C-alpha positions as CSV (number, residue, x, y, z in Angstrom):
1,M,-5.4,13.6,-16.9
2,P,-5.6,17.2,-16.0
3,R,-2.3,19.1,-15.8
4,R,-3.5,20.0,-11.9
5,F,-3.8,16.5,-10.8
6,V,-0.3,15.7,-12.9
7,T,1.5,18.3,-10.6
8,T,-0.4,17.6,-7.3
9,L,0.6,14.1,-7.7
10,A,4.0,14.7,-9.0
11,L,4.4,17.0,-5.5
12,A,3.1,14.2,-3.5
13,I,5.2,11.3,-4.6
14,A,8.3,13.8,-4.1
15,C,6.8,14.3,-0.5
16,V,6.2,10.7,0.1
17,L,9.9,10.0,-0.7
18,A,10.8,12.9,1.7
19,I,8.9,11.7,5.1
20,A,10.6,12.1,8.2
21,G,11.0,9.4,10.5
22,E,8.8,9.7,13.4
23,S,7.7,6.5,14.3
24,S,8.6,4.4,17.2
25,G,8.6,0.8,15.7
26,Q,6.3,-1.8,15.9
27,S,3.8,-1.3,18.3
28,I,2.2,-4.7,18.5
29,S,3.4,-6.3,21.8
30,V,3.6,-9.9,20.3
31,K,6.7,-12.0,18.9
32,K,7.9,-11.6,15.8
33,K,9.0,-14.1,13.2
34,T,11.2,-13.1,10.6
35,G,12.9,-14.9,7.4
36,Y,13.9,-15.1,3.7
37,A,11.9,-16.9,1.4
38,P,13.1,-17.9,-2.3
39,V,10.8,-15.9,-4.4
40,N,11.1,-15.7,-8.4
41,G,15.0,-15.2,-8.2
42,L,14.5,-13.1,-5.1
43,S,15.7,-13.8,-1.4
44,M,12.7,-11.9,0.0
45,Y,12.9,-10.5,3.6
46,Y,9.6,-10.8,5.4
47,E,8.2,-10.4,9.0
48,I,5.4,-11.9,10.7
49,V,3.6,-9.9,13.7
50,G,0.3,-10.2,15.5
51,E,-2.5,-12.3,15.6
52,G,-5.6,-13.3,13.7
53,K,-6.6,-13.9,9.9
54,P,-3.7,-13.2,7.7
55,A,-3.1,-9.7,6.1
56,V,-0.4,-8.4,4.3
57,F,0.9,-4.9,4.3
58,I,2.7,-3.4,1.5
59,H,5.2,-0.4,1.8
60,P,5.6,2.9,-0.1
61,V,7.8,3.1,-3.0
62,G,11.5,3.5,-1.4
63,S,10.4,2.7,2.0
64,Q,10.8,-0.8,3.8
65,S,9.1,-3.2,6.4
66,A,11.6,-1.6,9.4
67,L,9.8,1.7,8.9
68,I,5.9,0.7,9.3
69,P,5.1,2.6,12.5
70,R,1.9,0.4,13.8
71,L,-0.8,-2.0,12.2
72,T,-4.0,-3.4,13.7
73,T,-4.1,-5.8,16.1
74,N,-6.8,-7.8,14.8
75,R,-4.4,-9.5,12.4
76,Q,-1.5,-11.7,11.7
77,W,0.5,-9.5,9.4
78,I,2.6,-10.2,6.8
79,I,5.2,-7.3,6.1
80,M,7.8,-7.8,3.6
81,D,10.9,-5.4,1.7
82,L,10.0,-5.6,-2.2
83,Q,12.7,-6.5,-4.6
84,G,15.5,-4.0,-3.9
85,H,14.2,-2.3,-0.8
86,G,15.5,-2.6,2.5
87,R,17.0,-6.0,3.5
88,T,15.8,-7.8,0.1
89,A,18.5,-7.4,-2.3
90,D,17.9,-6.3,-6.0
91,V,18.6,-8.7,-9.0
92,D,19.0,-8.1,-12.5
93,R,15.6,-7.7,-13.6
94,P,13.3,-4.5,-13.8
95,M,10.9,-3.6,-11.2
96,T,7.5,-3.5,-12.3
97,C,4.2,-3.1,-10.4
98,E,3.1,-6.3,-12.0
99,Q,6.3,-8.1,-10.9
100,H,5.9,-6.9,-7.4
101,A,2.2,-8.3,-7.1
102,D,3.5,-11.6,-8.3
103,D,6.7,-11.6,-5.6
104,V,4.3,-11.3,-3.0
105,A,2.0,-13.9,-4.3
106,A,4.8,-16.2,-4.4
107,L,5.7,-15.0,-0.8
108,L,2.1,-16.4,0.5
109,K,2.7,-19.5,-1.3
110,H,5.9,-20.1,0.2
111,L,4.1,-19.3,3.5
112,R,1.3,-21.9,2.7
113,I,-1.3,-19.1,2.6
114,D,-4.3,-19.3,0.5
115,Q,-6.1,-15.9,1.0
116,A,-5.3,-12.6,2.9
117,D,-6.3,-9.1,3.3
118,F,-4.1,-6.7,1.9
119,F,-3.3,-3.1,3.1
120,G,-0.8,-0.9,1.2
121,D,0.3,2.6,1.8
122,S,0.6,5.3,-1.2
123,F,2.0,3.7,-4.0
124,G,2.1,0.2,-1.7
125,G,-2.0,0.7,-2.9
126,T,-1.3,0.6,-6.1
127,I,0.2,-2.9,-5.3
128,A,-2.5,-4.1,-2.8
129,V,-5.1,-3.3,-6.0
130,M,-3.1,-5.2,-8.6
131,M,-3.4,-8.3,-5.8
132,A,-6.9,-8.0,-6.7
133,V,-6.5,-7.9,-10.3
134,R,-3.7,-10.1,-10.8
135,H,-4.3,-12.8,-8.1
136,P,-7.8,-12.4,-7.2
137,K,-8.3,-16.1,-5.6
138,L,-5.4,-14.6,-2.9
139,V,-7.4,-11.8,-1.7
140,R,-10.1,-11.5,0.4
141,R,-10.4,-7.5,0.9
142,V,-8.3,-4.6,0.1
143,V,-7.2,-1.4,1.8
144,S,-5.7,1.4,-0.2
145,Y,-4.7,4.4,1.5
146,G,-3.3,7.8,-0.2
147,S,-3.0,6.3,-3.6
148,P,-4.6,7.7,-7.2
149,L,-3.7,4.1,-8.6
150,V,-2.4,6.0,-11.8
151,P,1.6,5.9,-13.0
152,I,3.9,8.2,-10.9
153,P,4.1,11.4,-13.2
154,R,7.4,11.6,-15.1
155,E,8.2,15.2,-13.6
156,V,8.7,13.3,-10.2
157,A,12.1,12.3,-11.5
158,T,13.5,15.7,-11.9
159,L,12.3,16.9,-8.3
160,V,14.0,14.0,-6.7
161,T,17.1,11.9,-7.4
162,Y,19.1,9.6,-5.5
163,D,21.4,12.1,-3.6
164,S,18.7,14.7,-2.9
165,K,18.3,15.9,0.5
166,H,14.5,15.2,0.1
167,V,15.3,11.4,0.6
168,K,18.2,11.3,3.2
169,W,15.8,9.7,5.8
170,E,14.9,6.8,3.2
171,R,18.9,6.6,2.5
172,D,20.3,6.3,5.8
173,E,17.9,4.0,6.6
174,Y,18.3,1.9,3.3
175,L,22.3,2.1,4.1
176,K,21.4,0.6,7.5
177,V,20.1,-2.9,6.7
178,A,20.7,-3.2,3.0
179,P,22.8,-6.5,1.9
180,D,25.0,-4.0,-0.6
181,P,24.5,-0.2,0.5
182,K,26.4,0.9,-2.6
183,K,23.4,-0.1,-4.8
184,W,21.3,2.7,-3.7
185,P,21.7,4.9,-6.5
186,T,20.7,2.0,-8.7
187,V,18.0,0.6,-6.4
188,F,16.2,4.5,-6.0
189,S,16.1,4.7,-10.1
190,K,14.4,1.4,-10.7
191,A,11.9,1.9,-7.7
192,L,11.1,5.4,-9.1
193,S,11.3,4.1,-12.8
194,C,8.6,1.3,-11.7
195,G,5.8,3.9,-10.9
196,I,6.5,6.2,-13.9
197,E,6.6,3.4,-16.6
198,W,3.8,1.6,-15.0
199,K,0.9,1.6,-17.5
200,G,-2.0,1.9,-15.0
201,F,-5.0,0.3,-14.6
202,S,-7.4,-0.1,-17.4
203,L,-11.4,1.0,-16.5
204,D,-11.9,-2.7,-17.0
205,Q,-9.7,-4.0,-15.1
206,L,-11.0,-1.6,-12.4
207,K,-14.7,-2.9,-12.8
208,A,-14.0,-6.4,-13.0
209,I,-12.7,-6.6,-9.0
210,K,-15.0,-8.2,-7.2
211,T,-13.3,-8.1,-3.7
212,P,-14.4,-5.4,-1.4
213,V,-11.9,-2.8,-1.7
214,L,-11.7,0.4,0.9
215,I,-10.1,3.3,-0.8
216,A,-8.8,5.7,1.7
217,C,-7.2,9.3,2.0
218,G,-6.9,12.1,4.3
219,D,-9.0,15.2,4.0
220,R,-5.6,17.0,3.7
221,D,-4.2,14.1,1.6
222,L,-2.0,15.2,-1.3
223,I,-3.9,12.9,-3.5
224,P,-7.3,14.8,-4.2
225,V,-10.5,13.4,-2.1
226,E,-12.0,13.7,-5.5
227,R,-10.0,11.2,-7.5
228,C,-10.6,8.5,-4.2
229,A,-14.0,9.3,-4.6
230,E,-14.3,8.6,-8.3
231,L,-12.3,5.6,-7.6
232,S,-14.8,4.2,-5.0
233,R,-17.7,4.6,-7.6
234,I,-15.5,2.7,-10.4
235,I,-14.7,-0.4,-8.6
236,P,-17.8,-2.1,-7.8
237,S,-17.7,-3.4,-4.0
238,A,-15.7,-0.2,-3.0
239,Q,-16.1,2.1,-0.2
240,L,-14.6,5.5,0.5
241,A,-13.0,6.7,3.6
242,V,-11.9,10.1,4.1
243,I,-10.3,10.7,7.6
244,P,-10.8,14.0,9.1
245,D,-8.0,16.4,9.8
246,A,-5.4,14.1,8.2
247,S,-2.4,14.2,5.8
248,H,-1.2,11.7,3.1
249,F,0.9,10.3,6.1
250,V,-1.2,9.9,8.6
251,L,-0.1,6.1,8.9
252,F,3.1,7.5,10.3
253,S,2.2,10.5,12.3
254,E,-1.0,10.0,13.8
255,P,-1.7,5.9,13.1
256,E,-4.6,5.6,15.8
257,R,-6.8,8.1,13.4
258,F,-6.9,5.5,10.6
259,L,-6.1,2.3,12.0
260,P,-9.7,1.8,13.5
261,T,-11.2,2.2,10.0
262,V,-8.7,-0.4,8.9
263,A,-9.7,-2.8,11.4
264,T,-13.4,-2.1,11.2
265,F,-13.6,-2.5,7.3
266,L,-11.6,-6.2,7.4
267,D,-13.9,-7.3,10.3
268,A,-17.1,-6.3,8.2
269,S,-19.8,-9.1,7.3
270,T,-20.1,-9.4,3.8
271,N,-23.6,-10.5,4.3
272,K,-25.2,-6.8,5.9
273,P,-28.8,-5.4,5.2
274,P,-29.0,-3.0,2.6
275,L,-28.9,0.6,3.0
276,S,-32.0,2.3,3.5
277,T,-33.4,5.0,1.0
278,I,-36.1,7.6,0.7
279,D,-38.2,4.7,-1.1
280,S,-37.8,1.9,1.7
281,G,-37.6,4.0,4.8
282,F,-35.5,2.4,7.8
283,Y,-36.1,-0.6,9.8
284,P,-34.0,-1.4,12.5
285,G,-32.2,-4.9,11.9
286,L,-33.4,-4.7,8.5
287,S,-31.9,-2.1,6.7
288,R,-28.9,0.5,7.9
């Protein structure tokens, strides 16, 4: 990757870990179901909120389900704490992107959900796309926001450490809910290593994705818009959404700027009229 892109991505991940807590909690005014599921040796914490078709939200690295400010009201959302995050205790095994995806798949099996939509924020977008690669039968549609779908640059480990002021909010929130708060240094190191040691998607893997994917970012995102546009061209059924005047943290700071786009994409028909071109012309009801 170009040096400039690697440096930008390193700063982006560092900022993700340093995000301030401005949210007011779940805004979906319905009952929330919580529980723990036996998942591949984990006792995985999860929440279910909202009504409609099932959808899964995957939080950023170092985050947890309790920190998600708002999601769409057109889905029943399953939100979990990944291994070592939030209320899900860590276990004696490495954290990997592939294992996170397998854990999410096992959670859906436990909940008897055969297929769902997926929405991942930042590095959570990588796990959401990983679901389409490793567990395509479980996946209906995927939304990835602010994720370049590449490994976290190693430079991040020198920018942010477990005791850094940059992750004070994340650390404080972890200490409030973690089964064993003393494990924060270990969990933080494993979570960061998960992204750094990941080998990335191959072009063949991305080109083989058949499910519709929305690659989204802000026009002021820390992830280059050009990278998101490139991904939208590589993945066959992908679309690109660039949210105007939005940063990497729009889901936390101004969710109303992005969530309508998510809702529209998830509800879109798969049998849409073809796009009009100069050669074909435009005919109401027959093209778009």
